[in-house]
N, C-alpha and C positions, 0 to 999 in steps of 0.2 A: 504494499500499500504506499505509494509515493507521498512524501511530505512536501507541502507548498512552502517555498522560501519567501521571506519578506522582500528580498531584493528583486524577485521575479514578478511582483505585483505592480499593478497600476495605482498610483496614489494621487489624490487631490487633497491638498492640505494647506490652504493659504495662510492659516494662522499658526501652524506648527503644533497642532494638537495630537498628531499621530507620529509615533516613532518606533523603530525596530529595537528590540532588546534581545540581541543574539540573532541567529540566522532564521529561527522559526517562530519567534515570540514578538508580540505587538503590545505596545503601551499606548493607552489613550488617556489624556489628561486635560480636564476642564474644557471639554467640547460642548459648546452651547448650541442653542436652537436658532442661531441667526447666520449660519454658514453652511455651504456645501462642502463636505469633507468625506472622503471614502478611501477604501483600500480594497482592491479586487483583483482576481485573476480571470483572464479571458480563456474560457475552455473551448471556444469555437462554437459556430452555430449548431444548436442541437446537441452540444457536448455534454450536457447534464440531463440524463434521461433516467435510466435504471442505475442509481448511484448509491454509494455509501461514503459518507464523509465523517470525520472525527475532529474534535477540537476541545479546548478547555476554555473556561471563562471565569474570571474572578472579579466580582463587582467590588468597588472601593467605596467606603463610607461617603454618602452624599449629604447635602444640606437638608434643610427642613421642608423644601418644596418637592412635590412629585416630579419625577423625571424618568426617562427610559434610556437604557443603553442597548444599542443594536449591534450584534456581532454577526453570527452566521446568517447569510442571506443568499438566495439564488434568484436570478432575474433575467429578463430579456431586454432590459433597458438600463443604462447607467444613469440613475437619478437618485435623489435622496429619498428617504422613507416617506416624508410628507407628500412628495410628488406621487409616489406609488399609491398612497392611501387615497388621495382625492381623485386619481385617475383610474383606479381599479386596475393597475398595471399587472402584467404577468410577473409576479414576484412573490416569494415566500420568505418570511423573516422570522428569526428568533430574537427575543429581547428580554432584558431584565428590567422590571419596572419597580422603582422605589416609590411607594404610594403614600408615604408620610403617615397618615392616620389609619391606613389599612395595611393588611399583610403584603409584603413584597412578593412578587411573582416572577417566574419565567413563563413566557408565552410563545406559542407557535401560531403565526398568522399567515393566512393566504390572502394577499392583498387583491387578488383578482376577484375573489368572491366575497371577501369580508369575514370568512369563517376563522375562528380562533379558538384555541384551547389553552388553559393556563394551569400552573401548579403553584400553590401557596403554602406548601409544606404542611398540609393538614390544618390550615388556619394559623399556624405559628409564624408564617412568613419565611421567605428564603433569606438566609443569613448573608450579610455583607462581609467582605474581607475573608471569604472562604472560596476555595477553588472547586468548581464543578466540572465534570467531564461529560461530553456529549457524543452520541453517535446519531447521525441523521441518515435515513435511508428511504427507499421506496419499496415497502414490502409487497405491495400490489400495484397494479397499473394506475389505480385511482387514489392511492394513499401516500402521503409523505409523512414520515414519523420522526420524532425526536425522542431519544432515550437519555435520561439524565442519571448520572452515576456520581457517587461520592468519592470514588477512587479511580486512579489512572488505569488500573487493570480492568476496570469495568466489571467488577464482581458484585458490587452492591448497588442495585437499581433503586433509585429514589422515585422516579416517575416516568411515565410515557405519555407524550403528547402527539396528536395526529390531526391532519386536515385532509380534506378531500380535494383532488385535482382531476382535470380532464385526463382521460386515458392516453390521449395523443400528445399531451403537453410535454415539452422539454424546455430547458433553460440554457443560457449561454454563460452568464457571469456568476462567479462565486465570490461573495463579499466576506471579508474578515471584519470589516468595520463600515458602518454607514451612519450618516447624520440625519437629524430631523430638522429641516430648515423651514420653520413656519414664521420666522421673523421675530421671535420673542427672545428675551434674554433672562438671565438669572436662574437657569436650570441646567448648569454644567454637569457633565458626567465624566467619571474617570473609571477605567477598568483595564484589566489585562486579559489578553486572549492569545491563542496560538496553537502550535502543533496541529495545523490543519492537514489532515491525512485525506487523500482522495484515492479510493479503490479503483483499480482498472475496470472499465465497463465490460460487461459480458458481450460476446459476439454470437448472436443466435439469429436464425431466420424462421419466421412463422409462415406456414403454408396452409391455406384453407381451400378445400375442393368442394364445390357444390355440384350436384347431379340431379336433373339436367341443368345446364347453364355454364357460366364462365368459371374458370379457375383463377383465384386471386392469390397472388404471392405478395406478402407484405415485406417490403425492403425499406424500413423506415430510417435508414441512415445510420450514422455512427452511434447515436444515442441508444438504439435498441437492436439493430440487426446488422447485416453484413455492411462492411465498409464499401462505399461507393463514391465515385467522383461524378459531378455534374458538369457538363460542358454546354455552353450557350453559344451558338454560332461558332463552334470549334474552340472557344476560349473557356478555360477552367473557371467555374463559378463556385469557389469554395464556401461561400456563405449561404448557398441554397441547400436546404435539408430535404432529403427524400422521405416522404411519409409512406406512400404505397405505390406499387406497380401492379396494375391489373392486366393479366393476360387472358384473352378470350378468343374463342374461335368464332363467335357469333356477333361480336361487335368490336369496334376499334380498341386497341390496347390504350390504357391511360396511365399516367403517372401523376401523383399529387406531390407537390413540393411546397415548401414554406421558407420565407425569409423572416427570421425572428427579430429583426432590428426595429427601428422606429418606423411607424407607418408613413410619416411625412418625409422620409429620406430613403426611398427604396432604391434598389439597384436599377441600372438601365437595362431592363428586360421588357420586351414588348411582344404584343400578339404576333404570332406566326414566326417568331424567332425559333431557330432549330434547337432542339434539346436532345442531348445524348447522355445516357447514363452508363458508366462502366464500372465493373467491379475491380478489386485489387489486381486481379490477374489480367486485366485489359479486355475481358469479355464484355460485349455490348449487351446490357440488360434491356435497354430501351432506346429507340431512335425515332423521334417524331417532332412535332411543332407545338408551340405554346398556343393553347386555344381558350384559356380562361385566366383572368386576373381578378382576385378578390381582395382589395385593400382593406386594412383594418382601420381602427380609429383610436382615440384616446382610451377607450374602454376595452380595446382589443388590438394590441400592437402587432406589428408584422404584416406580411402580405402572403396570401396563399395563391398558388398557381396550379393550373391544370394543363397538362401536355397530352396530346393525342398522337397515336401512331400515325405513320405516313398514310395508312389506308383511310384515315379519317377524311382526307381531302380528295379521295378518288371519286370521281363522278362519271357516270356513263362509261365505265370501263367494262370489258367483257368479264363475266364471272361464270364459273361452272361449279356444280355440286358434284363431289367425287363419290357420293353414295354413302358416306359415313357420317353425315350430319354437320359438316362444316364446309366453309367456302375456301376456294383457292383463287388467288389473283395472279 
């Protein structure tokens, strides 16, 4: 399970609130709510799908006002937590909340849906100045889970938090730190975190056969299935993620692709551009044209594309039936 290094992360820290403490540890000091500041690793488009991450977090004694410290997050857009919240962005975060008059908590929140679960240590509150160890994973296609342990060996489980996600959802960015920039002050947070471990993703292919009817082969890109490369007009398009490839004898083959970045800054991909998908061995899995574009919005980032096999645009071509129930061109 590779460990993420501080020096390999992308950092925005205009006021100097974030610093490295050794190769794999991060210190956050006096980060307030009037600044964009974050530290993240870019895992590539669709790179966080079926995942397992580990880290630790130690909240440091806060002042008297309520405040939240945001450490582990996964997202498809690089923005602060406040932006994610008001725009229902494709992001999941874990935070420590100092609640002043109420028990302190750890919470796991899906910002896309607003669903959240929290742990308050049985009403006693989560202690400050103690180190907690986390394992985040996706035990099912529709669940993201956080397990909280008291020890680094992860033998004493304190709590399990989970939220529901779309079965096809994947994420690109892994955050170690993120801010909440809502323009207010006086709610500074300090905490330590680090030892961000990222397990190697599995490589599996799912095939579903329907009879009668088409055969569908799911090849959802590096997050879930076989490794593939996407070419648009013979140029490599590394940011496009393959979701499915449908192979059929009775209708044109189709491929569903996604670009998980900002909806208002999509790649230069247009209708009827040629799309070719190859696996690691150079075998062509799909060769066709872009026939559909579905842009997202502030409540659904990214762009979805549909490409159809070359046979999609054949018209008035001679066709014969070979007697076994499918067509030959």
